[in-house]
N, C-alpha and C positions, 0 to 999 in steps of 0.2 A: 504492500498498499504506500500512500504518498507519507515522503519523511515530518510531513508535518506532525510538530506537538501538539495533543490535546491538553495538554497541562496547563496552558495558558485561557480555556476557555469556563467563562463562569458557568458551574449549572443554574436553572432553579434551584429556591427552596419549596418543600412543598409540605404541608401539616402531616398529611394520609400517605403520603411516602416520600422513598429515599430515594435519587438520582445521581449516574456518577457516569464518566464520559473517559473513556479509558483505550487508546489505540483503537479510537475508530467506531468501540462499541458502546452503546450508549445503555447503561444496568438499571432498569427501573424497578422497585421491588414495594409492592403495597406493605404500608410500616402500619399495622395496628392488628400488631400477633396478641395482643390479649383478650382480643373481638373476635380471633378468627380472622383477621383481616376483611372482618365485614363490612362492605359498602355505607357510610355512611354517606348524607350530601356531602360533604369537604371533599371526599373522595370521588366520585363522580362529576365534579369541575373538574379535577386536577387531572385525573384521567387525560381529559379534553386538553388542557392546557399544555401536561407533559409532552404527549403525544404532539399537537402540533411546535410544539419549541425542538422535539427531535426531529420534524420533517425541512423545518427549517432551517437546520445548526449544518452548513454542509460537512462539519468534521464529525456528526455523527452519523456513520457508514450503516451500520444494523444496530437494532435493538433487541435486549433481551428481557422479557416481562418475568418478574417472582416472586414470589412471597414470603414475607417474613413467619418464622418461626414454625411448629407444625402443620400448619395449613394454609393452603395457597388462598382461599376466597370462601368465605360461608356466606355470601350473596348478600342480597343487601340486608341492611340493618334495622332490625325489625322495629327497635328502640326508637328511630330516625324516621317511621314510618311517617309519621307528623306533617315533618318537613315537605313531604311531595303531596299533601291534601291539599286542596287549592282552599282558603276563606277569605274573609274581606269580602263578598260575593254577594249576589243580592236573592237570585234566583238559581235552580237549579238545572237550566241551562247553560247559565254562564259559567259555575262549578263542573259540568259538562265539557266544556271547552278550554277552561283553564286545564282540566284536568290532561286531557288530548294533549297539551300544548305543551306542560311536563313530561307527560311520556316522552312523546319526542323530542324534548330536550335532553330527556336519559339517552333516546336512543343516538342521540348526537354523540355525548361525552362518549361512548364506545365506540362510535363508526369511525373518530380520529384515529382509534388504534388500524383500523381497516386502509383508511383513507393516507395516513402517515406511509411517503413514497419510500421510506426506508422498511426493507424485513423486520416484520417482529417474530422472535421466537418465546414460546410458553413455557417456561418452566414449573411444575406443577406438582405439588405433593399435598399427601393427606387431602383433605376434603378440597371438591371444587363445587359451588353449589349455587345453582340459581342463577341468580346474576355472576357468579363466575363464570358458568359455563357461557352465557353471552360475554363474556368479555375475553375467552380465549378462544373461541369462534371467528373474532376478529383477529386474532394472530395468522400469521401466514404459516407457523409451522407447530406442533406441537410436542412436546416432550415429558413424562410421567417418570418419577418414584414408583418404586413397589408398591408401597403403601397407598394410593395419590386411588380417592375413586369420583364419579361425575354421576351429579343427579341434576334432575332440571323438576326441581323441589318446588315448584308453581301451581300446580296441579293438585298437592296434597295440603295448598293453601286456599283451592278454591278459587285461583287464579288463571287464568291464560296469559302466558310468558308471552311480556312482548319489546322486549328490547333485543331481539336479532336472532337467538337462538332459532325459531322456528324458522325462519327464514334461510339462517346459515347452515342448522348440523343437516339438513337434507341434501346438502350439495358435499358435505364431508364423508359421508357414513352411508346412505341414500336413503329416501324416503321410507321404506319398511321399518327397519331399526329405528331411526330417526321419529317415526308413530311413535312404537312400543317405547321405547325411551321418555317420549314429554305425553303419552296418556298414562302412563304407572307409575313413573315416578321414582321408579326401584333405582338404585345403586348399580352404578355400573365400574366395575373394578381396573384395575391397570390394564392385565392384560384381555379381558375385552375393548376396553378401549383400542388397545391396538390390533387387534383383531381384526376391529370394525373402519379401521383406518381413521380414526378421531388423533389417536398419536400415533408420532414418529416412531418413535421407540420407547421403550419402559427398561430403566436401571433399578441396581438394587438399591438405591441410597438416593436421600437428597444430593449429599455429595457429588458422590458419581455423577450424577445429572447433571449437576450445574458445570459440573470439569467439563463435561464431554459436549453441552451446549455452549459455553464458551469457547470449545475447540471448534463448531462449526460456525460460530458468530465471526470468530476470527478468518475461518476459510472467507465467507463471505463477505468480507472487511476489503480480504487482499483484492479480491477482483473488481473492475473496472465500476464504480460508483453509477457511469453513466447508465450502462450496459443493465446492470441490478436494477438500477432503477423502473429504466424500460420493460425488462423482464416483470416484474410485479406488477406495471400499469396491464399487461397483456393479458397477464394469467386472470386478473380481475376483472378488464373487459371480458374476456372469452369467457367467463363462468356465466355471467349475464345478458350475452348475445348468439346468433349465430356464430357457426365456423364460418360462413361466407364472412359475415360482420367483422369478427378477428382477422381474419387475412387480410382483409382491408385496412385495417385499422393499423394492422401491424409492418404493410407495406407503405401505409402513410408515415407509421413513424420513422422508421428507417431510413427514407429517403430526406428526412430531418434530422434526427440524431447522431446514424452510424456516424462513427469519429475512427476515420481513417486511418488515422496516426495512432493511436491508443491500439488498433487491429495490429498495424505493423509490430507495434512492439510487443502485446500478447504472442503474436506469430513466430517471432525471431528471440525471446526471450526462453530460452532453454534450461538453463542453470541455475537460475533461482527466478523468484516472482516479481515479475516488472512491479514498480511505481507508478500509478496514477494518480493525476490531481480529484482533489473534492470533487 
């Protein structure tokens, strides 16, 4: 990768997240371990702010999304639910309208992870419940420790999951499997999650997982950032469009973005990894 040093880049501070940047890798950790990283109002808001910063920071080439403590994420903080319920309104229709806007805002908070131009690798240990599943479905790749499990818990709370799982999960594991998990709310253990294609790999423990995910992130960070960003753009676009549309878009993209000097550098560099500008 580029010889530029990230140490001079000042990362923003957050109440519920920890963020660091080194060697092109931005590491984001949910940082509310006493509550199993339950998602309060601040965390929802800060996730969007954090990944928008990563998107805009040239020195960040790839991101790791992890959780402090025993569990990745216990989902929405039930004690903070009142923060999402509309008040200060006069009639039911305006309450309903405001609730819809609040749900759309929460959707946008997590969609920022998907829209981030840099690849996002989720590293999941312990519980990944409800909103945590919404979150990891926005990542580009998912990895788990052996003790990880996944639950679309909303159905057991008499809710319809509304922040992205029902829209994204069928693209990851197939509609039939997603239907079963969403309609039963049952636990999906790490090994099953790998079999379904929800996670790429399962590791013995969280330490091994973080070490291996860090190596994968470093491998991505060493490649042409322009090519990496273009590849993510094409993969997301092709998910939601026809093959013909995807082929047309990538032809248009490469006609504008293909970097001949970087291609030559990559082709000619055999002994060592070439360096690329951010």
